[in-house]
Steps between C-alpha positions, in 0.01 A plus 500: 500500500219303340321644203135410437368409157335842451774721640700568177800604710303748714532517875204376710367853560489573127325170436244580768438846350462354151248242623305769684489714184370207292244422770383863506462500124291182530280656766434794269388262229770605253647151456381150552192312400190681629174331595182588677428286805209480740617455860331232710711493818806665656742423780782697661848406383691679778448592866258785561766708678862567429790508745456876543133460588330623185407370163244277344526161335510440129215281386516199273170472316371204302249534224407388152594654169218669315363223272506733197882508524557124512548286191237242594259730685536300824610612844874532552607576855797726583644648818611863494733629773564842647155652544530796741134473603217254461343528153127475434418132458357413159584836341732495195859589585801536269808295580831470315750216491849602605798359307569243776145362487310654789174688445468850651215752502532786252487837672192686380578850632452804277870580465577140411230496231643821358849345504375193312331722243807717445767227517495432122597863445826474696699335216363759257612783729853356519512456121390863453759624749785310331385614155496862619851470646632334183340769280646778715846341478470466123390863460790613721742298287357649178526855635861447610598393148366817337751772444434848632407761238804635322733217597678305231551129487 
């Protein structure tokens, strides 16, 4: 059995699931370097139909990075992959760089924006939960050490 460089002893299904999770987090804009690009042209990266007769192609779109986000103010061209539909040419569009180097569009749906806004609160919620559990355990320990009224030591 060959083990890839990123597998860390996991089976291929686990590796695939881990990569999909990282990709999903990139598409939500939670990780990776984010830029605003302006799309100039797109082309299909897959056949228009699948083997079961349905589906639509993902689009690879080429465009330039917003000049305000570049160090020298010039045009830097990038190609973002995985657009589900053709974006408006020339309109600003957020893209994020996945850990393996490809650029993907950031999903701009309402639930995803809410998730990005609330994601910093997740570690605080876990910290509060663990603090509450630890405090309850400490109080239980303290109460168990107290002697009932009228008992002698």
